[in-house]
N, C-alpha and C positions, 0 to 999 in steps of 0.2 A: 522631638518631632511629634506632631499630632497623630500622624499615621506612619506606619512602617510596612513596606511591601517586600516580601522575599520572592525574588524571581531570578535566582542564580543559575537555573538550568541544570543540565546534567553533564556527565562525562562518559566516554566509552568504557564498557566493562571489559576488564582484562582477566581471563581465566587464570587459574593457578597451576596449570599443568607444566611439567618440566619443559623448558625451552621457550616459554612464553616471551621471555626477554628478547628473543630473536625476531619477534613479530612486530608489526606496526598496527595502529588502529586508523580510524578515519581521520584522526588528527594528523597522524604521520603521513597520510596520503597527500595532504596539502604541503608537506615539507619535502616531498620527493623532488629532486633536482633533475633527474633523468627518468625516462620511461623504462621500467624494468622489462626485460625480454620475456620473463615468465612470472606469473603471479597466481597465487592461490588466495581466493577471497573466502573466508570462513564465516558462514552465517546464512540465514534464510529470510531475513526481513528487508524492509525498505532499503536501508543503507547498503546491505550486502549486494542486492541485485542491481542497485544503481551504480555502485563502485565497479562491480564486475562488468556491467555494460559499458561504462566509460573506458575502462582499461582495455577491454576487448576491441572496442571501436577505434581506439588509438593505435592498436596494432600489437598489444601485448598478448602472448599466449596465455590465456586466462582460464582458470578452473574455478568453479563455484562449488565449494564443499559444504554440504548440508547434512543435518542429522537425520531428517526424514526422507520421504520419497522425492520431494521437490521443494522449491522455495515458496514463500508466501502461503504457507499451509492454512493460515487463518482467513485467507481471502476466499471469495466464491470459487468453487471448483472450476467453473468455465474459464475465468481469467487466469487462475493459477496453472491449469493444465495447458492453456494456450501459450502462456509465457514460457513454460518449460519446453514446449515444442519449438517455439520461435528461437529461444536461445540456442538450442541444439542445432536448428536449421542454419543459424548464423555461424556455427562453428565454435561457440562457447561451450567448454566442457562442463557438464554437471556431474558432480561426484556425490551420489546419494548415500544415505544410511551410513554416514561416517562420523563417528565421535572421536575427536582428537584426544590421544593419550599423551603425545609427546611431539615436540618439534626439534629435530636434530640439525645442527649446523656443521657443515664441512668446512673446517678452518682453512683448508687449502684453496677451495674454490669459492667460498662464501655462499654456496647454495644451501637451501633448507629443504629438509625432507619431513613430511608429515607421517607420523606413525599413529594409526587409529588404535582405539582401545582393544580391538580384536586382533591386532597385530598387522593389519593391512598397511602397506606402505604406499604413499602417494607423493609423487615428486619426480624430479627436483625443481625448486623454484628459487628465483632470485629474491622474491619478496613474498611473505605470507602476511596478509592483511586480515586482522580479526574484526569482524562486525557482528558480534554475537549479542549485542544489546547495549543499553545505556542505563545508568543509575543516577539518582539525584545527587547533586553536589552539596550535600547538607552537613557532612561530617565536620568540616572546619568551623561551623557556625555555633556549636555548643548550644543548640536550641533548647535543650532541657533546662538550662540555667535561666532562660527567658520565659519558661512556662509554656513553650510551644510543643504540643503533643505530636508524636509521630505514629504512623500506622506502618510498622515495619521500617522501611527506609524513607517512606514518603511522609510529607507533612499533611496532617488531617485538616481539612477545611470544610465549611458548610457550603450551601448553594451560592452564598455571596462572597466566597473566597476568604472568609474570616477564619482565623486559627483559634486555638484555645486561649490565646493571650489577647487581652483587650487592645484594640486598635492596631493589631498586627495581622497582616494579610499575606496570602501566598497564592501564586498561580504559575502555570506552565509545567515544566517537567518535574518540578519538585513535588507536585501533587499527584502525579501518576494517572491523571484522567485525560485521555486523548492527548498524547504527547506530540503535538504538532505546533509549529511556529505560529501559523495563523490562528489556531485556537487560543494560544497564549495571548496574542495581540487582541483578539476579540474579548477575552476575559479582562484584560487590562483596561480596555476602553469602557466596558460596562462598569468596572469598579470605579474608574475616574468619573463616569457619569453619576454614579451613586454618591460618591464622596464630595464631589465638587460641582456637579452639573445640575443639581436640583432634581434628580431622578431617583428617589429613595428606594424604588423597587427594582432598579436595573440589575440584571444578573446575566451571566453567560448561559446560552442554551447548548448543552452538550449532546443533544439528540440529533440524529441525521446530519452528521458533520461530513461534508464532502472532502475527499482526499485523493491525491494523485501520487502514484509511484512513477518516478521518472526513469523507468526501466527502458529497455529497447526491445519492443515498442512500449510506449507509456500505457499506464493503467489508470483509469478513473473509477472511483467507487463511492457510493453513498448508501447508507441504510443497511438493511439486513441481507446476509447471504441467503441463498435458497435453503441451505441446511438450517440456519438460524430461524428463518421464517417458519419452516415446517415444524421445528421443535417448539416454537412459541405458539403457533396457531393451529397446528395439526395439518396433515396432508390434505384433508378435504376442504380446507379453507384457504389454500394457497394455489394460485395459478401462475405459471411461469411461461414467459415468451423469450425465445432466443433467436439469434441470427448469427451466422458466420459467413463472411464474404471477403472478396478481394477488393481493397480500396481502389476507386477509379484512377488514382494517381499512378498505379502500377499497370493499368490496362494496356497502354501502348508499348510498354517495355518488352523488348524481344527476348523474353526468357520463358521457360516452361511455366504454365499456370500453377503447377504444383509447387514451384519454387518461389512464388510470389507471397509476400507477407500477408497474413490474414488479419482481419478485424473481427472480433467476437463481441457480442452484446447480449445482455440479459436484463429483462424486467421481471421483478418478483412482485406479485400483486396479492392482496389479501381481501377476503370477503366477497360477497356478491356484487358490491360496488367496485371491486377491483382497485382499491387504493394502492398506489405504488409505494411499497415499503422497502424496495431495494432496487438499485440501478447499478449495473456493472458493465464496463467496457474496456477493451484492450485493443490498441491499434493506433495508427496515425491520427493525430488530432484529438485523442481521448482527453488529454490534459485541457485543451481549450474548450471542448464542448461541455465539460462537466458542470461549470459554474451555473449556466442557465438552467440546466435540469435540476441542479441543487435547489434553486429558488422555487421551481415548480413543486418539488417534493416537500419543501418546507411549508408550502401553501396547501398541502394535502391533495395533490393531483392524483387523478385516477387514470386508468388505462383509457377511458373514454375521453378524458381531457387531452391526453397525448394524441389520440386518434383525430380529435377535432382540429388540431394544429396543422396547417398546410405545410407540406414538406418543402425544404429549400434544396433545390437540385442544381448541380450535382454536389452533394456533400455526404460525408459518412453519417453525420448526425441525423439525417432524414430517416435513417433506418429505424430510429427509436419511435417515430411517429407514424410508421407504416408497417409495424410488425403485425403479421397475420395472427389470428383472424381480425381484420381491420374493420372498424365501424359497424360491426354486427353483433357485438357481445350481448348476450341475453336472448338472441333469436336463433342461436345455434346450439346443438347438443353440447353439454358441458364436457370439457376435456381438461385435465390438470396441466398439460404441457403442450404448448404450441411452438413449433420450431420452423425456422426458415433456413436450415442448414444447407450448405452447398456441398453435395457429395456426388461425384467428385467435384473439385474446385472448378468452377466455370468462369469463363472470361466475363468481366463486367461489361454492361452495355451503357449507352448514354441515354437510354429511354426506358421507362418502366412499362 
């Protein structure tokens, strides 16, 4: 072949603690024939929170076991803390600061018990699902014999997906750079354009990649978190706008306002022109609204650009283009944080 592409993806990581053989992974989730009555999902990333949300919504007594204080620790603090509160509000148990030392099987009942490394016991569960990460599926390929260099477990590639071996390329999870299916598809398309479409400079852009976590509720995020922006640009060069509110969908529902799911949003802006370098949202419709805002950010949108867009009412996404201070930036005293928090939660209205 004139060209060879390595895109074999990855596989779930299975830890080596005693009793790991009694657990399943995300692969095993799709092999379940019956809904378990009780499940422990171990992990704190995309797959863990998605699996936990699915199982809990289907009716399983679900616990999410995480090593730190909460899930999605690398995400912006606003969406991670809101997700933690929402999962608990829904009745999904979150078991923090738990590192698994062992999983014990009761042969008589088939139930599994988690024993943490500090001796804490969590259980019992019909199913323990491990979602602690994934690793590239490169071991069976004997890439060293083909002259393909690795960086740890991942294949080394340049900006054009080329490996160290001539005419051999790699993309997706085997490269370890933004391990998302749409990112791999985009990289594959750009590679095909370059090799066969007459576009010699075509390459994938790995900056400001929008992504969605299909948690309950969903999360959409693109760009830098507030913490990342402050670390990169300094506190004095970062302006943050936030809003927390009850989606209008829940307005007429006859339940206490404090029990209604919240939507939380954040814009992270940089410099006097307030270029939007981070956008984060959790709540109903977050998955659908992110694509359009992703285009705006790729084009270098500023807070003023957001403000200049007429809001579509009634939608949740209109909050991003009406975040105060609205339409007056530059004529008001500087403040590093603007918030439209609802404290306490108030009923949404149909007019602004």
